[in-house]
A tleap script that builds the chain and sets N, CA, C and O, in Angstrom:
source leaprc.protein.ff14SB
mol = sequence {
  NMET LYS THR SER HIE ALA LEU LEU LEU ALA
  LEU ALA THR ALA SER PHE ALA ALA CYS ALA
  ARG THR PRO ASP ALA GLY ARG ALA ALA GLN
  MET ARG ALA GLU LEU HIE LYS ARG PHE GLY
  ALA ALA ASP ILE ASP VAL ASP GLY ARG LEU
  THR ARG ASP GLU ALA ARG GLY LYS MET PRO
  TRP VAL TYR ARG ASN PHE ASP ALA MET ASP
  SER ALA ARG ALA GLY SER VAL THR ILE GLN
  GLN ILE GLU ALA TYR ALA MET THR GLN GLN
  ARG GLY THR ARG GLN CARG
}
set mol.1.N position { 0.887 -1.110 -0.092 }
set mol.1.CA position { 0.092 -0.103 -0.110 }
set mol.1.C position { 1.022 1.311 -0.018 }
set mol.1.O position { 1.886 1.425 0.852 }
set mol.2.N position { 0.830 2.064 -0.720 }
set mol.2.CA position { 1.409 3.385 -1.095 }
set mol.2.C position { 1.355 4.108 0.373 }
set mol.2.O position { 0.366 3.871 1.067 }
set mol.3.N position { 2.362 4.971 0.873 }
set mol.3.CA position { 2.215 5.744 1.827 }
set mol.3.C position { 1.030 6.547 1.957 }
set mol.3.O position { 0.249 6.584 2.908 }
set mol.4.N position { 0.997 7.254 0.759 }
set mol.4.CA position { -0.089 8.474 0.532 }
set mol.4.C position { -1.469 7.750 1.104 }
set mol.4.O position { -2.262 8.347 1.832 }
set mol.5.N position { -1.634 6.439 0.690 }
set mol.5.CA position { -3.045 5.708 1.076 }
set mol.5.C position { -3.051 5.299 2.478 }
set mol.5.O position { -4.152 5.137 3.003 }
set mol.6.N position { -2.136 5.132 3.071 }
set mol.6.CA position { -1.809 4.791 4.382 }
set mol.6.C position { -2.194 5.811 5.157 }
set mol.6.O position { -2.874 5.686 6.176 }
set mol.7.N position { -1.688 7.062 4.611 }
set mol.7.CA position { -2.003 8.388 5.557 }
set mol.7.C position { -3.247 8.627 5.309 }
set mol.7.O position { -3.846 8.936 6.339 }
set mol.8.N position { -3.911 8.617 4.357 }
set mol.8.CA position { -5.402 8.978 4.048 }
set mol.8.C position { -6.274 8.032 4.646 }
set mol.8.O position { -7.458 8.306 4.841 }
set mol.9.N position { -5.701 6.776 4.996 }
set mol.9.CA position { -6.680 5.640 5.793 }
set mol.9.C position { -6.565 6.435 7.096 }
set mol.9.O position { -7.500 7.109 7.527 }
set mol.10.N position { -5.336 6.326 7.725 }
set mol.10.CA position { -5.271 6.854 9.144 }
set mol.10.C position { -6.073 8.471 9.300 }
set mol.10.O position { -6.483 8.864 10.393 }
set mol.11.N position { -6.170 9.083 8.346 }
set mol.11.CA position { -6.931 10.566 8.480 }
set mol.11.C position { -8.271 9.996 8.469 }
set mol.11.O position { -8.982 10.248 9.441 }
set mol.12.N position { -8.683 9.350 7.635 }
set mol.12.CA position { -10.026 8.822 7.657 }
set mol.12.C position { -10.490 8.124 8.922 }
set mol.12.O position { -11.572 8.402 9.439 }
set mol.13.N position { -9.846 7.417 9.306 }
set mol.13.CA position { -9.893 6.501 10.753 }
set mol.13.C position { -10.158 7.658 11.905 }
set mol.13.O position { -11.008 7.563 12.790 }
set mol.14.N position { -9.274 8.747 11.715 }
set mol.14.CA position { -9.413 9.672 13.011 }
set mol.14.C position { -10.330 10.541 12.884 }
set mol.14.O position { -10.397 11.535 13.607 }
set mol.15.N position { -11.294 10.229 11.786 }
set mol.15.CA position { -12.150 11.236 11.717 }
set mol.15.C position { -13.596 10.190 12.061 }
set mol.15.O position { -14.751 10.607 11.972 }
set mol.16.N position { -13.263 8.951 12.414 }
set mol.16.CA position { -14.492 8.145 12.864 }
set mol.16.C position { -15.607 8.759 13.736 }
set mol.16.O position { -16.791 8.875 13.416 }
set mol.17.N position { -14.859 9.239 15.221 }
set mol.17.CA position { -15.960 9.862 15.877 }
set mol.17.C position { -16.807 10.911 15.318 }
set mol.17.O position { -18.013 10.850 15.557 }
set mol.18.N position { -16.428 11.697 14.732 }
set mol.18.CA position { -16.881 13.016 13.998 }
set mol.18.C position { -18.022 12.274 12.986 }
set mol.18.O position { -19.194 12.649 13.008 }
set mol.19.N position { -17.622 11.331 12.218 }
set mol.19.CA position { -18.454 10.783 11.051 }
set mol.19.C position { -19.807 9.841 11.792 }
set mol.19.O position { -20.928 9.727 11.296 }
set mol.20.N position { -19.371 9.276 12.999 }
set mol.20.CA position { -20.416 8.531 13.270 }
set mol.20.C position { -21.665 9.350 13.725 }
set mol.20.O position { -22.740 8.760 13.829 }
set mol.21.N position { -21.586 10.487 13.960 }
set mol.21.CA position { -22.813 11.460 13.917 }
set mol.21.C position { -23.530 11.958 13.111 }
set mol.21.O position { -24.610 12.517 13.300 }
set mol.22.N position { -22.752 11.718 11.788 }
set mol.22.CA position { -23.380 12.133 10.255 }
set mol.22.C position { -24.112 10.962 9.455 }
set mol.22.O position { -24.067 9.772 9.768 }
set mol.23.N position { -24.689 11.423 8.535 }
set mol.23.CA position { -25.150 10.426 7.433 }
set mol.23.C position { -24.268 9.429 6.859 }
set mol.23.O position { -24.621 8.377 6.327 }
set mol.24.N position { -22.970 9.902 7.032 }
set mol.24.CA position { -21.803 8.996 6.263 }
set mol.24.C position { -21.282 8.113 7.366 }
set mol.24.O position { -20.082 7.840 7.325 }
set mol.25.N position { -22.014 7.628 8.347 }
set mol.25.CA position { -21.280 6.850 9.236 }
set mol.25.C position { -21.086 5.492 8.957 }
set mol.25.O position { -20.307 4.843 9.655 }
set mol.26.N position { -21.939 4.771 7.648 }
set mol.26.CA position { -21.376 3.704 7.029 }
set mol.26.C position { -19.694 3.707 6.765 }
set mol.26.O position { -18.944 2.801 7.129 }
set mol.27.N position { -19.335 4.774 6.143 }
set mol.27.CA position { -18.024 4.885 5.638 }
set mol.27.C position { -17.187 5.156 6.656 }
set mol.27.O position { -16.046 4.782 6.383 }
set mol.28.N position { -17.294 5.699 7.812 }
set mol.28.CA position { -16.686 5.683 9.089 }
set mol.28.C position { -16.168 4.265 9.453 }
set mol.28.O position { -15.055 3.756 9.587 }
set mol.29.N position { -17.706 3.768 9.576 }
set mol.29.CA position { -17.183 2.152 10.122 }
set mol.29.C position { -16.461 1.412 9.297 }
set mol.29.O position { -15.609 0.662 9.774 }
set mol.30.N position { -16.698 1.498 7.689 }
set mol.30.CA position { -15.719 0.921 6.857 }
set mol.30.C position { -14.164 1.160 7.018 }
set mol.30.O position { -13.392 0.202 7.076 }
set mol.31.N position { -13.757 2.387 7.084 }
set mol.31.CA position { -12.750 2.857 7.604 }
set mol.31.C position { -12.005 2.428 8.654 }
set mol.31.O position { -10.779 2.321 8.643 }
set mol.32.N position { -12.918 2.115 9.799 }
set mol.32.CA position { -12.369 1.934 11.208 }
set mol.32.C position { -12.015 0.238 10.899 }
set mol.32.O position { -10.916 -0.253 11.156 }
set mol.33.N position { -13.093 -0.484 10.342 }
set mol.33.CA position { -12.757 -1.811 10.051 }
set mol.33.C position { -11.591 -2.109 9.327 }
set mol.33.O position { -10.980 -3.125 9.660 }
set mol.34.N position { -11.178 -1.449 8.435 }
set mol.34.CA position { -10.246 -1.527 7.521 }
set mol.34.C position { -8.680 -1.311 8.418 }
set mol.34.O position { -7.683 -2.026 8.311 }
set mol.35.N position { -8.852 -0.136 9.273 }
set mol.35.CA position { -7.820 -0.384 10.318 }
set mol.35.C position { -7.638 -1.391 11.109 }
set mol.35.O position { -6.546 -1.884 11.390 }
set mol.36.N position { -8.512 -1.675 11.430 }
set mol.36.CA position { -8.511 -2.943 12.505 }
set mol.36.C position { -7.794 -4.215 11.701 }
set mol.36.O position { -6.880 -4.886 12.181 }
set mol.37.N position { -8.314 -4.391 10.546 }
set mol.37.CA position { -7.824 -5.454 9.323 }
set mol.37.C position { -6.559 -5.231 9.203 }
set mol.37.O position { -5.857 -6.238 9.303 }
set mol.38.N position { -5.953 -4.103 8.994 }
set mol.38.CA position { -4.601 -3.831 8.652 }
set mol.38.C position { -3.748 -4.082 9.845 }
set mol.38.O position { -2.637 -4.591 9.697 }
set mol.39.N position { -4.266 -3.707 11.188 }
set mol.39.CA position { -3.666 -3.873 12.344 }
set mol.39.C position { -3.606 -5.366 12.628 }
set mol.39.O position { -2.563 -5.747 13.159 }
set mol.40.N position { -4.435 -6.181 12.400 }
set mol.40.CA position { -4.511 -7.490 12.492 }
set mol.40.C position { -3.352 -8.289 11.741 }
set mol.40.O position { -2.612 -9.179 12.161 }
set mol.41.N position { -3.425 -7.788 10.716 }
set mol.41.CA position { -2.248 -8.395 9.612 }
set mol.41.C position { -0.730 -7.939 10.189 }
set mol.41.O position { 0.229 -8.710 10.135 }
set mol.42.N position { -0.661 -6.806 10.654 }
set mol.42.CA position { 0.525 -6.233 11.035 }
set mol.42.C position { 1.087 -6.901 12.494 }
set mol.42.O position { 2.281 -7.024 12.770 }
set mol.43.N position { 0.078 -7.261 13.267 }
set mol.43.CA position { 0.235 -7.683 14.676 }
set mol.43.C position { 0.730 -9.394 14.368 }
set mol.43.O position { -0.123 -10.259 14.564 }
set mol.44.N position { 2.116 -9.804 13.889 }
set mol.44.CA position { 2.393 -11.008 13.717 }
set mol.44.C position { 2.313 -11.891 14.739 }
set mol.44.O position { 1.852 -13.011 14.520 }
set mol.45.N position { 2.748 -11.526 16.010 }
set mol.45.CA position { 2.346 -12.772 17.287 }
set mol.45.C position { 1.226 -12.506 17.971 }
set mol.45.O position { 1.033 -12.852 19.137 }
set mol.46.N position { 0.399 -11.841 17.226 }
set mol.46.CA position { -1.265 -11.795 17.820 }
set mol.46.C position { -1.256 -11.548 19.174 }
set mol.46.O position { -1.800 -12.419 19.854 }
set mol.47.N position { -0.713 -10.451 19.849 }
set mol.47.CA position { -0.880 -10.096 21.051 }
set mol.47.C position { -1.627 -8.766 21.363 }
set mol.47.O position { -1.867 -8.260 22.460 }
set mol.48.N position { -1.886 -8.398 20.301 }
set mol.48.CA position { -2.805 -7.305 20.159 }
set mol.48.C position { -1.900 -5.710 20.438 }
set mol.48.O position { -2.276 -4.575 20.731 }
set mol.49.N position { -1.130 -6.071 20.285 }
set mol.49.CA position { -0.032 -4.614 20.183 }
set mol.49.C position { 1.043 -4.782 19.060 }
set mol.49.O position { 1.504 -5.890 18.787 }
set mol.50.N position { 1.392 -3.730 18.473 }
set mol.50.CA position { 2.502 -3.649 17.535 }
set mol.50.C position { 3.579 -3.093 18.230 }
set mol.50.O position { 3.472 -2.254 19.125 }
set mol.51.N position { 4.638 -3.582 17.797 }
set mol.51.CA position { 6.000 -3.226 17.744 }
set mol.51.C position { 6.395 -2.298 16.602 }
set mol.51.O position { 5.858 -2.295 15.494 }
set mol.52.N position { 7.235 -1.636 16.933 }
set mol.52.CA position { 8.112 -0.808 15.644 }
set mol.52.C position { 8.113 -1.793 14.466 }
set mol.52.O position { 7.487 -1.744 13.407 }
set mol.53.N position { 8.971 -2.688 14.928 }
set mol.53.CA position { 9.264 -3.834 13.946 }
set mol.53.C position { 7.896 -4.180 13.019 }
set mol.53.O position { 7.817 -4.223 11.791 }
set mol.54.N position { 6.935 -4.391 13.946 }
set mol.54.CA position { 5.710 -4.921 13.107 }
set mol.54.C position { 4.942 -3.958 12.198 }
set mol.54.O position { 4.265 -4.315 11.234 }
set mol.55.N position { 5.123 -2.694 12.611 }
set mol.55.CA position { 4.552 -1.631 12.160 }
set mol.55.C position { 5.245 -1.186 10.791 }
set mol.55.O position { 4.607 -0.563 9.943 }
set mol.56.N position { 6.334 -1.473 10.653 }
set mol.56.CA position { 7.444 -1.071 9.447 }
set mol.56.C position { 6.711 -1.129 8.330 }
set mol.56.O position { 6.302 -0.131 7.737 }
set mol.57.N position { 6.486 -2.428 7.951 }
set mol.57.CA position { 6.102 -2.790 6.571 }
set mol.57.C position { 4.749 -2.502 6.507 }
set mol.57.O position { 4.478 -1.763 5.560 }
set mol.58.N position { 3.823 -2.828 7.182 }
set mol.58.CA position { 2.487 -2.988 7.013 }
set mol.58.C position { 1.645 -1.546 7.540 }
set mol.58.O position { 0.610 -1.237 6.949 }
set mol.59.N position { 2.082 -0.823 8.510 }
set mol.59.CA position { 1.452 0.354 8.946 }
set mol.59.C position { 2.507 1.448 8.908 }
set mol.59.O position { 2.926 1.879 9.982 }
set mol.60.N position { 2.980 1.942 7.737 }
set mol.60.CA position { 3.946 3.107 7.816 }
set mol.60.C position { 3.564 4.138 8.256 }
set mol.60.O position { 4.527 4.743 8.727 }
set mol.61.N position { 2.167 4.972 8.418 }
set mol.61.CA position { 2.054 6.029 9.234 }
set mol.61.C position { 2.109 5.657 10.767 }
set mol.61.O position { 2.182 6.590 11.567 }
set mol.62.N position { 2.075 4.262 11.266 }
set mol.62.CA position { 1.794 4.026 12.467 }
set mol.62.C position { 3.664 4.073 12.773 }
set mol.62.O position { 4.145 4.740 13.689 }
set mol.63.N position { 4.363 3.374 11.971 }
set mol.63.CA position { 6.123 3.324 12.300 }
set mol.63.C position { 6.585 4.806 12.424 }
set mol.63.O position { 7.320 5.246 13.308 }
set mol.64.N position { 5.995 5.555 11.316 }
set mol.64.CA position { 6.732 6.734 11.420 }
set mol.64.C position { 6.433 7.718 12.728 }
set mol.64.O position { 7.230 8.512 13.227 }
set mol.65.N position { 5.013 7.437 13.164 }
set mol.65.CA position { 4.411 8.442 14.549 }
set mol.65.C position { 4.728 7.381 15.966 }
set mol.65.O position { 4.416 7.565 17.143 }
set mol.66.N position { 5.408 6.317 15.374 }
set mol.66.CA position { 5.575 5.370 16.807 }
set mol.66.C position { 5.720 6.056 18.241 }
set mol.66.O position { 5.097 5.784 19.267 }
set mol.67.N position { 6.567 6.880 18.067 }
set mol.67.CA position { 7.145 7.440 19.404 }
set mol.67.C position { 6.023 8.155 20.027 }
set mol.67.O position { 5.762 7.956 21.214 }
set mol.68.N position { 5.399 8.903 19.372 }
set mol.68.CA position { 4.385 9.874 19.790 }
set mol.68.C position { 3.117 8.883 20.311 }
set mol.68.O position { 2.417 9.145 21.289 }
set mol.69.N position { 3.003 7.955 19.641 }
set mol.69.CA position { 1.617 6.829 20.077 }
set mol.69.C position { 2.199 6.370 21.420 }
set mol.69.O position { 1.563 6.593 22.450 }
set mol.70.N position { 3.474 5.688 21.457 }
set mol.70.CA position { 3.850 5.080 22.523 }
set mol.70.C position { 4.490 5.893 23.584 }
set mol.70.O position { 5.685 5.843 23.879 }
set mol.71.N position { 3.504 6.719 24.184 }
set mol.71.CA position { 3.867 7.786 25.227 }
set mol.71.C position { 4.523 6.870 26.449 }
set mol.71.O position { 5.489 7.380 27.017 }
set mol.72.N position { 4.103 5.620 26.882 }
set mol.72.CA position { 4.456 4.988 28.077 }
set mol.72.C position { 5.997 4.499 27.828 }
set mol.72.O position { 6.712 4.246 28.798 }
set mol.73.N position { 6.466 4.379 26.521 }
set mol.73.CA position { 7.466 3.973 26.283 }
set mol.73.C position { 7.352 2.336 26.316 }
set mol.73.O position { 8.411 1.771 26.593 }
set mol.74.N position { 6.516 1.717 26.137 }
set mol.74.CA position { 6.393 0.285 26.503 }
set mol.74.C position { 7.007 -0.639 25.256 }
set mol.74.O position { 7.225 -1.850 25.289 }
set mol.75.N position { 7.240 0.357 24.059 }
set mol.75.CA position { 7.685 -0.568 23.174 }
set mol.75.C position { 6.788 -1.282 22.114 }
set mol.75.O position { 7.168 -2.125 21.302 }
set mol.76.N position { 5.436 -0.751 22.284 }
set mol.76.CA position { 4.282 -1.267 21.438 }
set mol.76.C position { 3.315 -0.320 21.722 }
set mol.76.O position { 3.279 0.431 22.697 }
set mol.77.N position { 2.369 -0.426 20.612 }
set mol.77.CA position { 1.077 0.369 20.808 }
set mol.77.C position { -0.114 -0.614 20.209 }
set mol.77.O position { -0.012 -1.447 19.308 }
set mol.78.N position { -1.260 -0.259 20.985 }
set mol.78.CA position { -2.505 -0.738 20.828 }
set mol.78.C position { -3.230 -0.367 19.781 }
set mol.78.O position { -2.757 0.667 19.309 }
set mol.79.N position { -4.281 -0.786 19.131 }
set mol.79.CA position { -5.113 -0.097 18.362 }
set mol.79.C position { -5.884 0.991 18.932 }
set mol.79.O position { -6.297 1.825 18.127 }
set mol.80.N position { -6.194 1.172 20.312 }
set mol.80.CA position { -6.801 2.002 20.874 }
set mol.80.C position { -5.588 3.498 20.869 }
set mol.80.O position { -5.912 4.634 20.525 }
set mol.81.N position { -4.528 3.173 21.232 }
set mol.81.CA position { -3.728 4.166 20.982 }
set mol.81.C position { -3.418 4.832 19.434 }
set mol.81.O position { -3.136 5.990 19.126 }
set mol.82.N position { -3.550 3.899 18.795 }
set mol.82.CA position { -3.382 4.408 17.478 }
set mol.82.C position { -4.506 5.349 16.984 }
set mol.82.O position { -4.264 6.419 16.424 }
set mol.83.N position { -5.916 4.819 17.261 }
set mol.83.CA position { -6.999 5.632 16.965 }
set mol.83.C position { -7.191 6.895 17.833 }
set mol.83.O position { -7.825 7.804 17.296 }
set mol.84.N position { -6.728 7.103 19.136 }
set mol.84.CA position { -6.528 8.023 19.827 }
set mol.84.C position { -5.394 8.951 19.374 }
set mol.84.O position { -5.709 10.137 19.473 }
set mol.85.N position { -4.447 8.779 19.014 }
set mol.85.CA position { -3.485 9.354 18.258 }
set mol.85.C position { -3.864 10.201 17.176 }
set mol.85.O position { -3.679 11.418 17.156 }
set mol.86.N position { -4.498 9.403 16.111 }
set mol.86.CA position { -5.265 9.875 14.958 }
set mol.86.C position { -6.228 10.747 15.052 }
set mol.86.O position { -6.427 11.527 14.122 }
set mol.87.N position { -6.897 10.766 16.047 }
set mol.87.CA position { -7.960 11.684 16.528 }
set mol.87.C position { -7.374 13.078 17.144 }
set mol.87.O position { -7.893 14.161 16.873 }
set mol.88.N position { -6.366 12.958 17.903 }
set mol.88.CA position { -5.564 13.934 18.409 }
set mol.88.C position { -4.865 14.937 17.221 }
set mol.88.O position { -4.604 16.137 17.304 }
set mol.89.N position { -4.657 13.990 16.079 }
set mol.89.CA position { -3.919 14.616 15.070 }
set mol.89.C position { -4.866 15.417 14.335 }
set mol.89.O position { -4.597 16.539 13.905 }
set mol.90.N position { -6.080 14.781 14.178 }
set mol.90.CA position { -7.407 15.602 13.409 }
set mol.90.C position { -7.588 16.695 14.030 }
set mol.90.O position { -7.353 17.754 13.449 }
set mol.91.N position { -8.046 16.678 15.354 }
set mol.91.CA position { -8.448 17.730 16.020 }
set mol.91.C position { -7.456 19.078 16.033 }
set mol.91.O position { -7.861 20.239 16.066 }
set mol.92.N position { -5.942 18.609 15.996 }
set mol.92.CA position { -5.180 19.787 15.699 }
set mol.92.C position { -4.981 20.371 14.273 }
set mol.92.O position { -4.349 21.381 13.965 }
set mol.93.N position { -5.727 19.429 13.396 }
set mol.93.CA position { -5.653 19.994 12.226 }
set mol.93.C position { -6.825 20.954 11.799 }
set mol.93.O position { -6.823 21.837 10.942 }
set mol.94.N position { -7.833 20.527 12.647 }
set mol.94.CA position { -9.126 21.492 12.208 }
set mol.94.C position { -8.935 22.758 13.005 }
set mol.94.O position { -9.600 23.711 12.599 }
set mol.95.N position { -8.075 22.992 14.178 }
set mol.95.CA position { -8.064 24.183 14.813 }
set mol.95.C position { -7.113 25.142 14.312 }
set mol.95.O position { -7.054 26.298 14.731 }
set mol.96.N position { -6.366 24.665 13.413 }
set mol.96.CA position { -5.628 25.452 12.614 }
set mol.96.C position { -6.176 26.731 11.754 }
set mol.96.O position { -5.402 27.382 11.053 }
savepdb mol mol.pdb
quit
């Protein structure tokens, strides 16, 4: 998947909460499902967490922003951390 497509996916996922209140809620649900699918494919050891290495090839946007998402410095991130970070990034973009 191209990096630009991955970034678009991440941004679309970030808008999930906002879109859930609009008529386009079906699209938001699709984007969230795609994020979960890609997360599952990247989570090689199926522990519900992505390490930097797991994210490298399958989720380049997560790989590039890994340190910001892994605020606890656990060495891995969960799907919830990815979604929360994406939403934070989207809010910052809207406030500019």
